[in-house]
N, C-alpha and C positions, 0 to 999 in steps of 0.2 A: 606706835609714840606719841603716847600725846603732850603735853608743852608744861603739864605740868611732871610728870614722870624724869620728863628733862631735865629743869628746874630740881626738884628731888635730888636726883645720883649728879649734876654737876656741881648743889651743896656740898654734894661728902663728898666728891673727887675734891672738887678744891679746897673745902674745910671754910667756906667763905658762908654767909649771912646772904639770903637772896631781900632780894635792897625793897622801898615797901612800894613804891611806885611802880616794881613790876608784879610785885604780889598781885596789888590795886587791876593791875590790868588781866591779867586772868582770870577775875570773877569779871570783868568784862560783860560781855553778852552781846551773841554776833548773831543775824539769820542767820539761816542758809538758805536760800532759793535752795538747791538741788534739794535737799537731804527734808524741805519743805519745815523744818524748827527753827528755834532760838537754844543755842550753845556761846555755855564760857569760851574764850580761846585759851584758860584751863584745859578741859576739855577736848584740845584738832588735836588731832594727828598732826604732827611736824610738816609733813609732805601738802597733806590740804589746809593749815596753817598755810602755807607757803603758793598753795591756790587762788587762798581767799584774799592773800595783800596783794598779787600778782592783781588778780583781777581792779581789782579796789583804783589797785595805783594804772590800767588800763582806762577802766570806767572818770579815771579823775581826768589823767591826756587827755583824752575825749572830750570831756568837758570843757579842759581850757579852749581845748583847739577851739569849738566852738562857741568860745564866750570873746580869746582873740576877732574872727570871721562878725562878732560881731563890732568890734570897736572899730575893726575898722572900715565896714557898714556904718555905721554911726558920721565916723573924722570924711568920712565921702560925701551925705548927704550936710556935713556942717547943721550948727545949728535949727533946732527944728523951734517955732515965734510958735 
């Protein structure tokens, strides 16, 4: 089930409109490395979206760890003239 489908079902169940920022997000494109295509978030299957998001968080955490390591090295080396 895609995110677009889930949003439609949620609208029917709750009777509430979807916030505009969510609708815009669903139109945002994402490049799928595993599929080799660009798709919108709204076209993503829920489980695929969760896996893709988890991957992004893992990569973000790895980048943050690398940045922290570089800052520690910079502090050890001190100012470079």
